C-alpha positions in Angstrom: 15.0 14.3 10.8 16.0 13.9 7.2 14.6 10.4 7.1 11.3 11.6 8.6 11.0 14.1 5.7 11.8 11.4 3.1 9.3 9.1 4.8 6.5 11.7 4.7 7.2 12.7 1.1 7.3 9.2 -0.2 4.1 8.3 1.6 2.5 11.4 0.2 3.5 10.4 -3.3 2.2 6.9 -2.8 -1.1 8.2 -1.5 -1.5 10.7 -4.3 -0.8 8.0 -6.9 -3.2 5.6 -5.2 -6.0 8.3 -5.2 -5.3 9.1 -8.9 -5.7 5.4 -9.7 -9.0 5.4 -7.8 -10.2 8.4 -9.8 -9.2 6.8 -13.0 -10.8 3.5 -12.3 -14.0 5.3 -11.2 -14.4 6.6 -14.8 -13.9 3.1 -16.4 -16.0 0.0 -16.4 -16.3 -2.0 -14.1 -16.6 0.8 -11.5 -16.5 -1.5 -8.5 -12.7 -1.7 -8.9 -12.4 1.8 -7.6 -14.2 0.9 -4.4 -12.3 -2.4 -4.1 -8.9 -0.8 -4.0 -9.9 1.5 -1.1 -10.0 -1.4 1.4 -6.7 -2.9 2.6 -6.6 -6.3 0.9 -7.7 -4.9 -2.5 -5.3 -1.9 -2.4 -2.5 -4.2 -3.5 -4.4 -4.7 -6.8 -4.2 -1.0 -7.6 -1.1 -1.1 -9.8 -2.3 -4.2 -11.7 -5.7 -2.8 -12.5 -4.1 0.6 -13.4 -1.7 -1.1 -15.8 -4.5 -3.2 -17.3 -6.7 -0.2 -17.8 -4.0 1.8 -19.6 -2.9 4.0 -16.8 0.7 2.9 -17.0 2.2 6.2 -15.6 0.0 6.0 -12.6 1.0 2.3 -12.1 4.7 3.1 -12.2 4.2 6.1 -9.9 2.5 3.9 -7.4 5.2 1.2 -7.6 8.0 3.7 -7.3 6.3 5.4 -4.3 5.8 2.0 -2.7 9.4 1.1 -3.2 10.8 4.4 -1.9 8.5 4.3 1.1 9.6 0.8 1.9 13.2 1.7 1.7 12.7 4.9 3.8 10.7 2.9 6.4 13.5 0.3 6.6 16.1 3.0 7.1 14.0 4.7 9.7 13.5 1.5 11.6 17.1 0.4 11.3 18.6 3.7 12.4 16.2 4.4 15.3 17.8 4.2 18.8 
């Protein structure tokens, strides 16, 4: 149960950071980057473009959320019966 809560919270943090990067990129040129990171192959470029555009805190929040989500997902998979 505790792992499910951690998994949900870490995914929520990752999703929030991703949407904040989308909003930030939508206000900067070129604007097509905001649309490009909404589709699955391009979503991995979100932290790179965020860092390159000066949104370093959002980049680090995205990376931290991704790492925590990955660890929680691994624990949930490993500990499931």
